[in-house]
C-alpha angles and dihedrals in degrees: 000000000000118000114253108245116253093238092055091048090050092048091051092045092051091044091055093050108090090198092066128076118246107249115206094209091055094044089053088065087070091066111118093357114184125244094265092051091046090050090053091050090048090057092051098040098077090056093059119100115254096242090049092051090052091052092047096051092043090053093048088051091052093048092050091049092050096045119034091196091068115087123187096162094123089056093046090051090051090053095055088092097042113136091235117083094210091054091049091050092051090047090056090049090050090058093053095118096039110106098182109141090218087075094060095080097049091046091051090046090053091046092054104031113024116117092222122078089205090057092046090052092048090049090052090052090049090058092058094086090053091049089055092047089049092052090049090051090242094121127071119259094250095050092042091053093047093051094045094048093048094052095041090052088060100044094050091051113085092187093070118107110270096241092050092045096050093046089051089050091052090048094048093046097099091059113102095222129129091230089060094049090047091051092048091052091046092051092047092053093048121104091233113107093208093050091047091050090050090049093054091047089049091052088063094048089047087062096207121138090215086085093058098095090055093045092049089051092049092051085071094047119129086228110089093205091057090050090048095049092044092053091050092047091052088054090055094048092045096207115162089217089077096058100089091048093047090051089057090052091060085078092050117135090230113079092207091055090049091052093047091051093049092047090050091053088053091054095046095044124175132132098291094048093047093047091053093046091052088056089051091059088074094049115128086220106092092203091057096044094047093047090049091051091053092046092051090051088055091051091049091049090052091048091050092050091050091048 
């Protein structure tokens, strides 16, 4: 066994001491730690106060989001079985971009067995990337089947907690299965604003133009969240039919809806969308002009790749 470097031991010791401030530069040393270092951390971790552990994992999550070169996945994996639900939830969030199939089983276990609804919901969200990979045939048959069955078991069960159910619906949305479409329609027709919002979001991830009449209707909704989700969903489906309605939303009173509409135009592309985005570059509204610039870059990148 290799000796754990002194600096790593000191970082872990300071990290465990609630009296000391968490220093980003020191925490960054824990990126890509080796098995011996992880083992040492695992021995110290249970001795750390709960509030301190929550602060540590939140900070690691922030650091990883701010700097893609930092990787704390081994620590996040270790925290999936932490006694504290908030730590487990953050650990799942930290593994958002990790597509290792070895994580499928623990995520499904947490979805089905964890005592915390927040953890179950986070686990459902974490399975969304695998559902997409399964739909794109980029996941093995066994893993694809396991993910699909786990998510379908949730969305056909009305007894599940609402937050867990809707997150499972969002995660299952890419799957081209009748059960998924039925669940999306059911959530959309419910009187619950959160379920309806999830349904609209899921329509986009389902990538089927059959949802376009609903999305076009919702882009005129008095509810800003419905307009926002509909614009985003249109961007995912990439149907030209949405372009005139998205152009109208550029004048929306809600800045987030404006940004969603502009981003959707960038994903859909085409002459009309590009013409409108070029006009937006001269907008006195900085939010609009900056969003348009980003959308045009996306169109140009797509054009270059096609060329």
